[in-house]
CHARMM-style PDB file with segment names, atoms N, HN, CA, C and O in Angstrom:
ATOM      1  N   MET     1       0.857  -1.169  -0.010  1.00  0.00      PROA
ATOM      2  CA  MET     1      -0.030  -0.003   0.031  1.00  0.00      PROA
ATOM      3  C   MET     1       0.901   1.227   0.035  1.00  0.00      PROA
ATOM      4  O   MET     1       1.954   1.244   0.672  1.00  0.00      PROA
ATOM      5  N   LYS     2       0.447   2.266  -0.722  1.00  0.00      PROA
ATOM      6  HN  LYS     2      -0.408   2.252  -1.240  1.00  0.00      PROA
ATOM      7  CA  LYS     2       1.152   3.483  -0.782  1.00  0.00      PROA
ATOM      8  C   LYS     2       0.167   4.641  -0.475  1.00  0.00      PROA
ATOM      9  O   LYS     2      -1.021   4.539  -0.781  1.00  0.00      PROA
ATOM     10  N   THR     3       0.631   5.654   0.084  1.00  0.00      PROA
ATOM     11  HN  THR     3       1.596   5.737   0.333  1.00  0.00      PROA
ATOM     12  CA  THR     3      -0.053   6.848   0.469  1.00  0.00      PROA
ATOM     13  C   THR     3       0.132   7.978  -0.522  1.00  0.00      PROA
ATOM     14  O   THR     3       1.266   8.393  -0.758  1.00  0.00      PROA
ATOM     15  N   LEU     4      -0.951   8.502  -1.121  1.00  0.00      PROA
ATOM     16  HN  LEU     4      -1.873   8.165  -0.929  1.00  0.00      PROA
ATOM     17  CA  LEU     4      -0.839   9.455  -2.190  1.00  0.00      PROA
ATOM     18  C   LEU     4      -1.739  10.745  -1.831  1.00  0.00      PROA
ATOM     19  O   LEU     4      -2.720  10.674  -1.091  1.00  0.00      PROA
ATOM     20  N   LYS     5      -1.329  11.823  -2.388  1.00  0.00      PROA
ATOM     21  HN  LYS     5      -0.532  11.881  -2.990  1.00  0.00      PROA
ATOM     22  CA  LYS     5      -2.076  13.094  -2.134  1.00  0.00      PROA
ATOM     23  C   LYS     5      -2.185  13.969  -3.362  1.00  0.00      PROA
ATOM     24  O   LYS     5      -1.230  14.203  -4.102  1.00  0.00      PROA
ATOM     25  N   LEU     6      -3.429  14.446  -3.537  1.00  0.00      PROA
ATOM     26  HN  LEU     6      -4.205  14.256  -2.936  1.00  0.00      PROA
ATOM     27  CA  LEU     6      -3.727  15.438  -4.617  1.00  0.00      PROA
ATOM     28  C   LEU     6      -4.506  16.556  -3.981  1.00  0.00      PROA
ATOM     29  O   LEU     6      -5.617  16.322  -3.505  1.00  0.00      PROA
ATOM     30  N   ASN     7      -3.978  17.759  -3.949  1.00  0.00      PROA
ATOM     31  HN  ASN     7      -3.075  17.949  -4.336  1.00  0.00      PROA
ATOM     32  CA  ASN     7      -4.514  18.837  -3.233  1.00  0.00      PROA
ATOM     33  C   ASN     7      -4.658  18.413  -1.814  1.00  0.00      PROA
ATOM     34  O   ASN     7      -3.675  18.029  -1.180  1.00  0.00      PROA
ATOM     35  N   ASP     8      -5.895  18.472  -1.271  1.00  0.00      PROA
ATOM     36  HN  ASP     8      -6.693  18.784  -1.786  1.00  0.00      PROA
ATOM     37  CA  ASP     8      -6.094  18.073   0.110  1.00  0.00      PROA
ATOM     38  C   ASP     8      -6.619  16.684   0.315  1.00  0.00      PROA
ATOM     39  O   ASP     8      -6.931  16.312   1.446  1.00  0.00      PROA
ATOM     40  N   LYS     9      -6.730  15.892  -0.745  1.00  0.00      PROA
ATOM     41  HN  LYS     9      -6.477  16.195  -1.663  1.00  0.00      PROA
ATOM     42  CA  LYS     9      -7.325  14.569  -0.699  1.00  0.00      PROA
ATOM     43  C   LYS     9      -6.119  13.543  -0.609  1.00  0.00      PROA
ATOM     44  O   LYS     9      -5.224  13.483  -1.452  1.00  0.00      PROA
ATOM     45  N   ILE    10      -6.206  12.761   0.494  1.00  0.00      PROA
ATOM     46  HN  ILE    10      -6.933  12.810   1.179  1.00  0.00      PROA
ATOM     47  CA  ILE    10      -5.170  11.820   0.789  1.00  0.00      PROA
ATOM     48  C   ILE    10      -5.780  10.437   0.703  1.00  0.00      PROA
ATOM     49  O   ILE    10      -6.806  10.186   1.336  1.00  0.00      PROA
ATOM     50  N   ILE    11      -5.186   9.531  -0.060  1.00  0.00      PROA
ATOM     51  HN  ILE    11      -4.353   9.736  -0.574  1.00  0.00      PROA
ATOM     52  CA  ILE    11      -5.721   8.160  -0.296  1.00  0.00      PROA
ATOM     53  C   ILE    11      -4.624   7.175  -0.106  1.00  0.00      PROA
ATOM     54  O   ILE    11      -3.432   7.471  -0.189  1.00  0.00      PROA
ATOM     55  N   ARG    12      -5.116   5.915   0.170  1.00  0.00      PROA
ATOM     56  HN  ARG    12      -6.084   5.675   0.238  1.00  0.00      PROA
ATOM     57  CA  ARG    12      -4.185   4.758   0.188  1.00  0.00      PROA
ATOM     58  C   ARG    12      -4.470   3.890  -0.954  1.00  0.00      PROA
ATOM     59  O   ARG    12      -5.641   3.595  -1.197  1.00  0.00      PROA
ATOM     60  N   VAL    13      -3.489   3.442  -1.694  1.00  0.00      PROA
ATOM     61  HN  VAL    13      -2.539   3.682  -1.496  1.00  0.00      PROA
ATOM     62  CA  VAL    13      -3.578   2.738  -2.901  1.00  0.00      PROA
ATOM     63  C   VAL    13      -2.764   1.521  -2.862  1.00  0.00      PROA
ATOM     64  O   VAL    13      -1.719   1.480  -2.214  1.00  0.00      PROA
ATOM     65  N   ALA    14      -3.234   0.478  -3.573  1.00  0.00      PROA
ATOM     66  HN  ALA    14      -4.083   0.512  -4.100  1.00  0.00      PROA
ATOM     67  CA  ALA    14      -2.415  -0.786  -3.698  1.00  0.00      PROA
ATOM     68  C   ALA    14      -1.206  -0.452  -4.596  1.00  0.00      PROA
ATOM     69  O   ALA    14      -1.225   0.456  -5.428  1.00  0.00      PROA
ATOM     70  N   ASP    15      -0.172  -1.245  -4.364  1.00  0.00      PROA
ATOM     71  HN  ASP    15      -0.157  -1.983  -3.688  1.00  0.00      PROA
ATOM     72  CA  ASP    15       1.112  -1.000  -5.052  1.00  0.00      PROA
ATOM     73  C   ASP    15       0.917  -1.067  -6.594  1.00  0.00      PROA
ATOM     74  O   ASP    15       1.532  -0.271  -7.303  1.00  0.00      PROA
ATOM     75  N   ASN    16       0.128  -1.940  -7.103  1.00  0.00      PROA
ATOM     76  HN  ASN    16      -0.371  -2.587  -6.527  1.00  0.00      PROA
ATOM     77  CA  ASN    16       0.002  -2.013  -8.568  1.00  0.00      PROA
ATOM     78  C   ASN    16      -0.889  -0.915  -9.185  1.00  0.00      PROA
ATOM     79  O   ASN    16      -0.884  -0.722 -10.401  1.00  0.00      PROA
ATOM     80  N   ASP    17      -1.640  -0.210  -8.353  1.00  0.00      PROA
ATOM     81  HN  ASP    17      -1.644  -0.367  -7.366  1.00  0.00      PROA
ATOM     82  CA  ASP    17      -2.388   0.939  -8.896  1.00  0.00      PROA
ATOM     83  C   ASP    17      -1.727   2.255  -8.834  1.00  0.00      PROA
ATOM     84  O   ASP    17      -2.262   3.247  -9.330  1.00  0.00      PROA
ATOM     85  N   THR    18      -0.495   2.302  -8.197  1.00  0.00      PROA
ATOM     86  HN  THR    18      -0.061   1.496  -7.795  1.00  0.00      PROA
ATOM     87  CA  THR    18       0.150   3.585  -7.844  1.00  0.00      PROA
ATOM     88  C   THR    18       0.485   4.368  -9.133  1.00  0.00      PROA
ATOM     89  O   THR    18       0.264   5.577  -9.196  1.00  0.00      PROA
ATOM     90  N   ASN    19       0.988   3.715 -10.098  1.00  0.00      PROA
ATOM     91  HN  ASN    19       1.168   2.733 -10.046  1.00  0.00      PROA
ATOM     92  CA  ASN    19       1.405   4.478 -11.354  1.00  0.00      PROA
ATOM     93  C   ASN    19       0.231   5.160 -12.015  1.00  0.00      PROA
ATOM     94  O   ASN    19       0.340   6.285 -12.503  1.00  0.00      PROA
ATOM     95  N   ARG    20      -0.846   4.497 -12.025  1.00  0.00      PROA
ATOM     96  HN  ARG    20      -0.935   3.584 -11.629  1.00  0.00      PROA
ATOM     97  CA  ARG    20      -2.086   5.196 -12.595  1.00  0.00      PROA
ATOM     98  C   ARG    20      -2.362   6.504 -11.831  1.00  0.00      PROA
ATOM     99  O   ARG    20      -2.643   7.535 -12.442  1.00  0.00      PROA
ATOM    100  N   PHE    21      -2.286   6.455 -10.595  1.00  0.00      PROA
ATOM    101  HN  PHE    21      -2.058   5.617 -10.099  1.00  0.00      PROA
ATOM    102  CA  PHE    21      -2.600   7.729  -9.784  1.00  0.00      PROA
ATOM    103  C   PHE    21      -1.494   8.787  -9.879  1.00  0.00      PROA
ATOM    104  O   PHE    21      -1.768   9.986  -9.825  1.00  0.00      PROA
ATOM    105  N   LEU    22      -0.240   8.329 -10.020  1.00  0.00      PROA
ATOM    106  HN  LEU    22      -0.018   7.355 -10.063  1.00  0.00      PROA
ATOM    107  CA  LEU    22       0.867   9.299 -10.216  1.00  0.00      PROA
ATOM    108  C   LEU    22       0.739  10.018 -11.611  1.00  0.00      PROA
ATOM    109  O   LEU    22       1.072  11.198 -11.723  1.00  0.00      PROA
ATOM    110  N   LYS    23       0.288   9.344 -12.593  1.00  0.00      PROA
ATOM    111  HN  LYS    23       0.018   8.386 -12.502  1.00  0.00      PROA
ATOM    112  CA  LYS    23       0.083   9.933 -13.929  1.00  0.00      PROA
ATOM    113  C   LYS    23      -0.953  11.074 -13.879  1.00  0.00      PROA
ATOM    114  O   LYS    23      -0.833  12.062 -14.604  1.00  0.00      PROA
ATOM    115  N   VAL    24      -1.930  10.930 -13.049  1.00  0.00      PROA
ATOM    116  HN  VAL    24      -2.028  10.127 -12.460  1.00  0.00      PROA
ATOM    117  CA  VAL    24      -2.991  11.945 -12.898  1.00  0.00      PROA
ATOM    118  C   VAL    24      -2.593  13.116 -12.116  1.00  0.00      PROA
ATOM    119  O   VAL    24      -3.242  14.158 -12.203  1.00  0.00      PROA
ATOM    120  N   GLY    25      -1.513  13.008 -11.316  1.00  0.00      PROA
ATOM    121  HN  GLY    25      -0.985  12.162 -11.245  1.00  0.00      PROA
ATOM    122  CA  GLY    25      -1.033  14.199 -10.492  1.00  0.00      PROA
ATOM    123  C   GLY    25      -0.816  13.919  -9.068  1.00  0.00      PROA
ATOM    124  O   GLY    25      -0.256  14.757  -8.361  1.00  0.00      PROA
ATOM    125  N   TYR    26      -1.228  12.775  -8.594  1.00  0.00      PROA
ATOM    126  HN  TYR    26      -1.683  12.095  -9.169  1.00  0.00      PROA
ATOM    127  CA  TYR    26      -0.927  12.491  -7.168  1.00  0.00      PROA
ATOM    128  C   TYR    26       0.549  12.401  -6.863  1.00  0.00      PROA
ATOM    129  O   TYR    26       1.360  11.987  -7.692  1.00  0.00      PROA
ATOM    130  N   THR    27       0.875  12.804  -5.640  1.00  0.00      PROA
ATOM    131  HN  THR    27       0.216  13.140  -4.967  1.00  0.00      PROA
ATOM    132  CA  THR    27       2.231  12.667  -5.144  1.00  0.00      PROA
ATOM    133  C   THR    27       2.346  11.797  -3.904  1.00  0.00      PROA
ATOM    134  O   THR    27       1.370  11.675  -3.164  1.00  0.00      PROA
ATOM    135  N   PHE    28       3.498  11.185  -3.647  1.00  0.00      PROA
ATOM    136  HN  PHE    28       4.290  11.284  -4.248  1.00  0.00      PROA
ATOM    137  CA  PHE    28       3.739  10.408  -2.458  1.00  0.00      PROA
ATOM    138  C   PHE    28       3.695  11.310  -1.178  1.00  0.00      PROA
ATOM    139  O   PHE    28       4.163  12.448  -1.190  1.00  0.00      PROA
ATOM    140  N   VAL    29       3.151  10.789  -0.150  1.00  0.00      PROA
ATOM    141  HN  VAL    29       2.770   9.864  -0.141  1.00  0.00      PROA
ATOM    142  CA  VAL    29       3.185  11.450   1.175  1.00  0.00      PROA
ATOM    143  C   VAL    29       3.408  10.453   2.252  1.00  0.00      PROA
ATOM    144  O   VAL    29       3.022   9.298   2.068  1.00  0.00      PROA
ATOM    145  N   PRO    30       3.999  10.791   3.365  1.00  0.00      PROA
ATOM    146  CA  PRO    30       4.191   9.835   4.433  1.00  0.00      PROA
ATOM    147  C   PRO    30       2.962   9.225   4.980  1.00  0.00      PROA
ATOM    148  O   PRO    30       1.931   9.897   5.016  1.00  0.00      PROA
ATOM    149  N   LYS    31       2.988   7.998   5.413  1.00  0.00      PROA
ATOM    150  HN  LYS    31       3.825   7.453   5.384  1.00  0.00      PROA
ATOM    151  CA  LYS    31       1.814   7.351   6.010  1.00  0.00      PROA
ATOM    152  C   LYS    31       1.356   8.064   7.272  1.00  0.00      PROA
ATOM    153  O   LYS    31       0.162   8.044   7.572  1.00  0.00      PROA
ATOM    154  N   SER    32       2.195   8.653   7.977  1.00  0.00      PROA
ATOM    155  HN  SER    32       3.165   8.669   7.734  1.00  0.00      PROA
ATOM    156  CA  SER    32       1.855   9.341   9.180  1.00  0.00      PROA
ATOM    157  C   SER    32       0.814  10.539   8.898  1.00  0.00      PROA
ATOM    158  O   SER    32      -0.073  10.822   9.703  1.00  0.00      PROA
ATOM    159  N   GLU    33       0.994  11.163   7.769  1.00  0.00      PROA
ATOM    160  HN  GLU    33       1.715  10.932   7.116  1.00  0.00      PROA
ATOM    161  CA  GLU    33       0.150  12.240   7.381  1.00  0.00      PROA
ATOM    162  C   GLU    33      -1.308  11.690   7.140  1.00  0.00      PROA
ATOM    163  O   GLU    33      -2.291  12.343   7.490  1.00  0.00      PROA
ATOM    164  N   TRP    34      -1.397  10.556   6.576  1.00  0.00      PROA
ATOM    165  HN  TRP    34      -0.599  10.025   6.292  1.00  0.00      PROA
ATOM    166  CA  TRP    34      -2.680   9.863   6.306  1.00  0.00      PROA
ATOM    167  C   TRP    34      -3.305   9.424   7.660  1.00  0.00      PROA
ATOM    168  O   TRP    34      -4.511   9.546   7.870  1.00  0.00      PROA
ATOM    169  N   LYS    35      -2.439   8.908   8.568  1.00  0.00      PROA
ATOM    170  HN  LYS    35      -1.459   8.809   8.397  1.00  0.00      PROA
ATOM    171  CA  LYS    35      -2.969   8.539   9.878  1.00  0.00      PROA
ATOM    172  C   LYS    35      -3.642   9.707  10.663  1.00  0.00      PROA
ATOM    173  O   LYS    35      -4.715   9.583  11.253  1.00  0.00      PROA
ATOM    174  N   THR    36      -2.944  10.795  10.615  1.00  0.00      PROA
ATOM    175  HN  THR    36      -2.072  10.895  10.135  1.00  0.00      PROA
ATOM    176  CA  THR    36      -3.474  11.941  11.444  1.00  0.00      PROA
ATOM    177  C   THR    36      -4.692  12.648  10.789  1.00  0.00      PROA
ATOM    178  O   THR    36      -5.624  13.084  11.465  1.00  0.00      PROA
ATOM    179  N   LYS    37      -4.636  12.736   9.456  1.00  0.00      PROA
ATOM    180  HN  LYS    37      -3.879  12.382   8.906  1.00  0.00      PROA
ATOM    181  CA  LYS    37      -5.644  13.537   8.749  1.00  0.00      PROA
ATOM    182  C   LYS    37      -6.846  12.750   8.260  1.00  0.00      PROA
ATOM    183  O   LYS    37      -7.891  13.367   8.050  1.00  0.00      PROA
ATOM    184  N   VAL    38      -6.786  11.445   8.060  1.00  0.00      PROA
ATOM    185  HN  VAL    38      -5.937  10.945   8.231  1.00  0.00      PROA
ATOM    186  CA  VAL    38      -7.824  10.672   7.515  1.00  0.00      PROA
ATOM    187  C   VAL    38      -8.272   9.585   8.484  1.00  0.00      PROA
ATOM    188  O   VAL    38      -9.445   9.535   8.853  1.00  0.00      PROA
ATOM    189  N   ARG    39      -7.358   8.716   8.900  1.00  0.00      PROA
ATOM    190  HN  ARG    39      -6.404   8.757   8.600  1.00  0.00      PROA
ATOM    191  CA  ARG    39      -7.745   7.579   9.749  1.00  0.00      PROA
ATOM    192  C   ARG    39      -8.219   8.007  11.134  1.00  0.00      PROA
ATOM    193  O   ARG    39      -9.238   7.515  11.618  1.00  0.00      PROA
ATOM    194  N   ASP    40      -7.468   8.946  11.795  1.00  0.00      PROA
ATOM    195  HN  ASP    40      -6.640   9.346  11.402  1.00  0.00      PROA
ATOM    196  CA  ASP    40      -7.793   9.338  13.138  1.00  0.00      PROA
ATOM    197  C   ASP    40      -8.535  10.683  13.240  1.00  0.00      PROA
ATOM    198  O   ASP    40      -8.672  11.233  14.333  1.00  0.00      PROA
ATOM    199  N   ALA    41      -9.009  11.205  12.106  1.00  0.00      PROA
ATOM    200  HN  ALA    41      -8.898  10.758  11.219  1.00  0.00      PROA
ATOM    201  CA  ALA    41      -9.583  12.492  12.075  1.00  0.00      PROA
ATOM    202  C   ALA    41     -10.823  12.631  12.935  1.00  0.00      PROA
ATOM    203  O   ALA    41     -11.020  13.656  13.589  1.00  0.00      PROA
ATOM    204  N   ASN    42     -11.692  11.563  12.937  1.00  0.00      PROA
ATOM    205  HN  ASN    42     -11.532  10.731  12.406  1.00  0.00      PROA
ATOM    206  CA  ASN    42     -12.911  11.679  13.682  1.00  0.00      PROA
ATOM    207  C   ASN    42     -12.919  10.885  14.943  1.00  0.00      PROA
ATOM    208  O   ASN    42     -13.984  10.764  15.548  1.00  0.00      PROA
ATOM    209  N   LYS    43     -11.822  10.331  15.396  1.00  0.00      PROA
ATOM    210  HN  LYS    43     -10.957  10.430  14.905  1.00  0.00      PROA
ATOM    211  CA  LYS    43     -11.662   9.599  16.561  1.00  0.00      PROA
ATOM    212  C   LYS    43     -11.669  10.483  17.805  1.00  0.00      PROA
ATOM    213  O   LYS    43     -11.027  11.533  17.814  1.00  0.00      PROA
ATOM    214  N   THR    44     -12.406  10.064  18.889  1.00  0.00      PROA
ATOM    215  HN  THR    44     -12.928   9.211  18.882  1.00  0.00      PROA
ATOM    216  CA  THR    44     -12.297  10.796  20.085  1.00  0.00      PROA
ATOM    217  C   THR    44     -11.699   9.789  21.120  1.00  0.00      PROA
ATOM    218  O   THR    44     -12.079   8.620  21.180  1.00  0.00      PROA
ATOM    219  N   VAL    45     -10.755  10.311  21.913  1.00  0.00      PROA
ATOM    220  HN  VAL    45     -10.445  11.261  21.864  1.00  0.00      PROA
ATOM    221  CA  VAL    45     -10.099   9.444  22.837  1.00  0.00      PROA
ATOM    222  C   VAL    45     -10.581   9.795  24.234  1.00  0.00      PROA
ATOM    223  O   VAL    45     -10.385  10.911  24.714  1.00  0.00      PROA
ATOM    224  N   ASN    46     -11.230   8.799  24.891  1.00  0.00      PROA
ATOM    225  HN  ASN    46     -11.390   7.893  24.500  1.00  0.00      PROA
ATOM    226  CA  ASN    46     -11.636   8.968  26.272  1.00  0.00      PROA
ATOM    227  C   ASN    46     -10.788   8.218  27.263  1.00  0.00      PROA
ATOM    228  O   ASN    46     -10.851   6.991  27.349  1.00  0.00      PROA
ATOM    229  N   VAL    47     -10.009   8.938  27.997  1.00  0.00      PROA
ATOM    230  HN  VAL    47      -9.957   9.934  27.927  1.00  0.00      PROA
ATOM    231  CA  VAL    47      -9.065   8.355  28.908  1.00  0.00      PROA
ATOM    232  C   VAL    47      -9.601   8.714  30.283  1.00  0.00      PROA
ATOM    233  O   VAL    47      -9.687   9.888  30.644  1.00  0.00      PROA
ATOM    234  N   GLU    48      -9.954   7.707  31.031  1.00  0.00      PROA
ATOM    235  HN  GLU    48      -9.884   6.753  30.737  1.00  0.00      PROA
ATOM    236  CA  GLU    48     -10.447   8.005  32.342  1.00  0.00      PROA
ATOM    237  C   GLU    48      -9.648   7.146  33.299  1.00  0.00      PROA
ATOM    238  O   GLU    48      -9.423   5.962  33.050  1.00  0.00      PROA
ATOM    239  N   VAL    49      -9.206   7.771  34.432  1.00  0.00      PROA
ATOM    240  HN  VAL    49      -9.389   8.733  34.634  1.00  0.00      PROA
ATOM    241  CA  VAL    49      -8.438   7.053  35.403  1.00  0.00      PROA
ATOM    242  C   VAL    49      -9.242   7.083  36.634  1.00  0.00      PROA
ATOM    243  O   VAL    49      -9.664   8.137  37.109  1.00  0.00      PROA
ATOM    244  N   ALA    50      -9.473   5.813  37.197  1.00  0.00      PROA
ATOM    245  HN  ALA    50      -9.130   4.956  36.811  1.00  0.00      PROA
ATOM    246  CA  ALA    50     -10.313   5.675  38.356  1.00  0.00      PROA
ATOM    247  C   ALA    50      -9.540   6.245  39.538  1.00  0.00      PROA
ATOM    248  O   ALA    50      -8.341   6.000  39.669  1.00  0.00      PROA
ATOM    249  N   SER    51     -10.200   6.989  40.383  1.00  0.00      PROA
ATOM    250  HN  SER    51     -11.174   7.188  40.276  1.00  0.00      PROA
ATOM    251  CA  SER    51      -9.525   7.527  41.580  1.00  0.00      PROA
ATOM    252  C   SER    51      -9.005   6.450  42.453  1.00  0.00      PROA
ATOM    253  O   SER    51      -8.028   6.659  43.173  1.00  0.00      PROA
ATOM    254  N   ASP    52      -9.627   5.284  42.422  1.00  0.00      PROA
ATOM    255  HN  ASP    52     -10.420   5.114  41.838  1.00  0.00      PROA
ATOM    256  CA  ASP    52      -9.171   4.146  43.314  1.00  0.00      PROA
ATOM    257  C   ASP    52      -7.760   3.713  42.778  1.00  0.00      PROA
ATOM    258  O   ASP    52      -6.895   3.386  43.590  1.00  0.00      PROA
ATOM    259  N   ALA    53      -7.537   3.706  41.582  1.00  0.00      PROA
ATOM    260  HN  ALA    53      -8.240   3.972  40.922  1.00  0.00      PROA
ATOM    261  CA  ALA    53      -6.212   3.294  41.035  1.00  0.00      PROA
ATOM    262  C   ALA    53      -5.085   4.221  41.541  1.00  0.00      PROA
ATOM    263  O   ALA    53      -3.996   3.746  41.863  1.00  0.00      PROA
ATOM    264  N   VAL    54      -5.345   5.536  41.609  1.00  0.00      PROA
ATOM    265  HN  VAL    54      -6.229   5.922  41.347  1.00  0.00      PROA
ATOM    266  CA  VAL    54      -4.378   6.453  42.135  1.00  0.00      PROA
ATOM    267  C   VAL    54      -4.127   6.216  43.590  1.00  0.00      PROA
ATOM    268  O   VAL    54      -2.977   6.229  44.029  1.00  0.00      PROA
ATOM    269  N   VAL    55      -5.181   5.997  44.360  1.00  0.00      PROA
ATOM    270  HN  VAL    55      -6.115   5.986  44.004  1.00  0.00      PROA
ATOM    271  CA  VAL    55      -5.055   5.836  45.739  1.00  0.00      PROA
ATOM    272  C   VAL    55      -4.320   4.424  45.984  1.00  0.00      PROA
ATOM    273  O   VAL    55      -3.538   4.297  46.926  1.00  0.00      PROA
ATOM    274  N   ASP    56      -4.580   3.458  45.172  1.00  0.00      PROA
ATOM    275  HN  ASP    56      -5.216   3.562  44.407  1.00  0.00      PROA
ATOM    276  CA  ASP    56      -3.906   2.187  45.337  1.00  0.00      PROA
ATOM    277  C   ASP    56      -2.447   2.341  45.100  1.00  0.00      PROA
ATOM    278  O   ASP    56      -1.647   1.764  45.837  1.00  0.00      PROA
ATOM    279  N   LYS    57      -2.064   3.074  44.127  1.00  0.00      PROA
ATOM    280  HN  LYS    57      -2.714   3.543  43.528  1.00  0.00      PROA
ATOM    281  CA  LYS    57      -0.696   3.248  43.815  1.00  0.00      PROA
ATOM    282  C   LYS    57       0.062   3.889  44.998  1.00  0.00      PROA
ATOM    283  O   LYS    57       1.142   3.464  45.407  1.00  0.00      PROA
ATOM    284  N   LYS    58      -0.576   4.915  45.494  1.00  0.00      PROA
ATOM    285  HN  LYS    58      -1.453   5.260  45.161  1.00  0.00      PROA
ATOM    286  CA  LYS    58       0.046   5.618  46.664  1.00  0.00      PROA
ATOM    287  C   LYS    58       0.123   4.689  47.900  1.00  0.00      PROA
ATOM    288  O   LYS    58       1.126   4.704  48.613  1.00  0.00      PROA
ATOM    289  N   LEU    59      -0.899   3.904  48.150  1.00  0.00      PROA
ATOM    290  HN  LEU    59      -1.714   3.891  47.571  1.00  0.00      PROA
ATOM    291  CA  LEU    59      -0.935   2.930  49.210  1.00  0.00      PROA
ATOM    292  C   LEU    59       0.185   1.925  49.070  1.00  0.00      PROA
ATOM    293  O   LEU    59       0.926   1.641  50.011  1.00  0.00      PROA
ATOM    294  N   ASN    60       0.288   1.380  47.825  1.00  0.00      PROA
ATOM    295  HN  ASN    60      -0.314   1.611  47.060  1.00  0.00      PROA
ATOM    296  CA  ASN    60       1.381   0.388  47.564  1.00  0.00      PROA
ATOM    297  C   ASN    60       2.728   1.004  47.775  1.00  0.00      PROA
ATOM    298  O   ASN    60       3.627   0.310  48.251  1.00  0.00      PROA
ATOM    299  N   LYS    61       2.933   2.245  47.459  1.00  0.00      PROA
ATOM    300  HN  LYS    61       2.203   2.809  47.073  1.00  0.00      PROA
ATOM    301  CA  LYS    61       4.222   2.864  47.505  1.00  0.00      PROA
ATOM    302  C   LYS    61       4.532   2.997  49.048  1.00  0.00      PROA
ATOM    303  O   LYS    61       5.655   2.730  49.476  1.00  0.00      PROA
ATOM    304  N   ARG    62       3.567   3.394  49.822  1.00  0.00      PROA
ATOM    305  HN  ARG    62       2.655   3.611  49.474  1.00  0.00      PROA
ATOM    306  CA  ARG    62       3.839   3.540  51.302  1.00  0.00      PROA
ATOM    307  C   ARG    62       4.093   2.238  51.963  1.00  0.00      PROA
ATOM    308  O   ARG    62       4.898   2.149  52.891  1.00  0.00      PROA
ATOM    309  N   LEU    63       3.370   1.143  51.469  1.00  0.00      PROA
ATOM    310  HN  LEU    63       2.716   1.216  50.716  1.00  0.00      PROA
ATOM    311  CA  LEU    63       3.587  -0.156  52.137  1.00  0.00      PROA
ATOM    312  C   LEU    63       5.030  -0.721  51.807  1.00  0.00      PROA
ATOM    313  O   LEU    63       5.700  -1.335  52.638  1.00  0.00      PROA
ATOM    314  N   LYS    64       5.410  -0.475  50.614  1.00  0.00      PROA
ATOM    315  HN  LYS    64       4.866   0.023  49.939  1.00  0.00      PROA
ATOM    316  CA  LYS    64       6.747  -0.945  50.143  1.00  0.00      PROA
ATOM    317  C   LYS    64       7.785  -0.153  50.968  1.00  0.00      PROA
ATOM    318  O   LYS    64       8.749  -0.751  51.445  1.00  0.00      PROA
ATOM    319  N   LEU    65       7.624   1.131  51.144  1.00  0.00      PROA
ATOM    320  HN  LEU    65       6.841   1.617  50.756  1.00  0.00      PROA
ATOM    321  CA  LEU    65       8.542   1.924  51.921  1.00  0.00      PROA
ATOM    322  C   LEU    65       8.716   1.450  53.300  1.00  0.00      PROA
ATOM    323  O   LEU    65       9.833   1.300  53.793  1.00  0.00      PROA
ATOM    324  N   LYS    66       7.574   1.202  53.953  1.00  0.00      PROA
ATOM    325  HN  LYS    66       6.666   1.323  53.552  1.00  0.00      PROA
ATOM    326  CA  LYS    66       7.523   0.694  55.330  1.00  0.00      PROA
ATOM    327  C   LYS    66       8.264  -0.655  55.413  1.00  0.00      PROA
ATOM    328  O   LYS    66       9.056  -0.871  56.332  1.00  0.00      PROA
ATOM    329  N   GLU    67       8.007  -1.557  54.458  1.00  0.00      PROA
ATOM    330  HN  GLU    67       7.364  -1.382  53.712  1.00  0.00      PROA
ATOM    331  CA  GLU    67       8.629  -2.816  54.426  1.00  0.00      PROA
ATOM    332  C   GLU    67      10.137  -2.712  54.346  1.00  0.00      PROA
ATOM    333  O   GLU    67      10.845  -3.434  55.048  1.00  0.00      PROA
ATOM    334  N   LYS    68      10.633  -1.835  53.510  1.00  0.00      PROA
ATOM    335  HN  LYS    68      10.057  -1.249  52.940  1.00  0.00      PROA
ATOM    336  CA  LYS    68      12.077  -1.605  53.395  1.00  0.00      PROA
ATOM    337  C   LYS    68      12.674  -1.138  54.678  1.00  0.00      PROA
ATOM    338  O   LYS    68      13.766  -1.548  55.072  1.00  0.00      PROA
ATOM    339  N   GLN    69      11.902  -0.228  55.359  1.00  0.00      PROA
ATOM    340  HN  GLN    69      11.015   0.104  55.039  1.00  0.00      PROA
ATOM    341  CA  GLN    69      12.343   0.360  56.615  1.00  0.00      PROA
ATOM    342  C   GLN    69      12.417  -0.699  57.714  1.00  0.00      PROA
ATOM    343  O   GLN    69      13.337  -0.655  58.531  1.00  0.00      PROA
ATOM    344  N   ASN    70      11.539  -1.590  57.757  1.00  0.00      PROA
ATOM    345  HN  ASN    70      10.792  -1.625  57.093  1.00  0.00      PROA
ATOM    346  CA  ASN    70      11.536  -2.658  58.771  1.00  0.00      PROA
ATOM    347  C   ASN    70      12.564  -3.803  58.626  1.00  0.00      PROA
ATOM    348  O   ASN    70      12.770  -4.624  59.520  1.00  0.00      PROA
ATOM    349  N   ARG    71      13.156  -3.794  57.500  1.00  0.00      PROA
ATOM    350  HN  ARG    71      12.988  -3.127  56.774  1.00  0.00      PROA
ATOM    351  CA  ARG    71      14.194  -4.857  57.309  1.00  0.00      PROA
ATOM    352  C   ARG    71      15.442  -4.670  58.042  1.00  0.00      PROA
ATOM    353  OT1 ARG    71      16.348  -5.497  57.940  1.00  0.00      PROA
TER     354      ARG     71
END
């Protein structure tokens, strides 16, 4: 697969079809450009961290510290 661009239109094309699109005026672009502008354009990322997880990390840290001190 190759990533090609003409004006603002970015497309992914099979290797054997690439020459046809290059003759029309398309140019090669990095795949990362396609990923950000086409593939991930409408994705929304929801990252939620439970407050319990943060508390557990702090608690584990304290317990490990006490364990080390008691040795």
